[in-house]
Every structure is written in structure tokens, then in C-alpha cells.
N, C-alpha and C positions, 0 to 999 in steps of 0.2 A: 585651253592653251594648246598650242601646237606641240606635237612630240617629234615629228619628222624634221630632219635638219633642213630640207629644202623649204618646208612650210615656214620654219622660223626665219629663213632668209627672206622669203616673200613678205613676211610681216614687216621686216625692216625696210625692204624696198618700197612697199606700199606706203609706209609712214613718211618716207623721204619724198615720194612722189606727191603725196597729199599736201605736205608742207610747201613744196614748190608750187603746186596748183593754187593753193590759198594765197601765196605771195604774189603770183602772177595776176590772179583775179583782183587782188588789192591794188596793184599798179594800174590795172585797167580802170577800175572804179575811180581811183584818184584822178586819173587823166580825164575821164568823162566829166567828173564833177567840176574840175578846173575849167573845162571847155564850157559847160553849161553856165557857170558863174560868169565867164567872160561874155557869153551871149546875153545873159540877163543884164549885165552892165551896158551892153550895146557898143562895146569897144571892138571894132572890126579887126584891128591889128592884133590885139591880144587874143581875140577869138581864133584868128587864123593860126597863130603860133600854137595855141592850145589844141586846136584841131589836128595839126600835124603831129604833135606829140601823142594825142589820143589814138590817131590812126596807126601810128607806129606800134604803140603798146598793144592794140587790139590785134594787129596782124602778127605780132610776135607770139601772142597767146595762141592764135590759130595755128601758127607754124609748130609750136611746141605740143599741140594736141590738147591744150587746156580748154579751148573753145573750138567748136566746129567751124569750118571755113565759111559755110553759108551764113551762120549766125554772125560771124565777124564781119562779113561783107554787108549784111543787112544793117548791122549796128553803125558801121562807117557811113553807109548811105544815108541813114536817118540823121546822123550828126552833120553830114555835108549839106543835107537839105536845110537844116537850121542855119548853117553858116551862109548859104546862098540867100535865105530869107532875110538875113541880117544885112546883106549887101544891098538888097533892093530898097530897103527902108531908108 
């Protein structure tokens, strides 16, 4: 256990940041699952709305530093590719 006052403060700060990161990652996963479910159904309108929400959540996670910006862009790109594949069919 930490003895120094600043170390004790860092422990509190880190636990808050960890909780926020877990919460944000959960929102991202939720949005991605909703999008993939809409794609599996083949519903274009529902998939488009779910994609927009997923993109927003992913970019927010990248902005907050929870996810690296390149990882976020790659993830959005892969989701968009699935959306575009749905439109062709």
C-alpha cells in the first residue's frame, strides 16, 4: 500500500480513470453489437442508424484516449465496409 500522499491520490485517480475507460469501452461494444445485429437482419435503415451511433461512440472513445485514434478509424472503416456490403445486396 502507498505511504506517500501523492501516491495515494494517484491510486484514486487511476481507479476513476479505469472505471471511466471500462464504461466507455462498454458503450462501444454495445453500439458495435447493435450494428452487427442489424446487419445480420439485413435491415438497411436500422443498420445505418446503428452505424452512425457506433461511429459516434468509437470516435468519442478515441477523443477521450480510451482507444487509439488509428484503432478507432480502422474499426469504423471495417463497420462501414459491412454497411456498404449490405447496400449492394
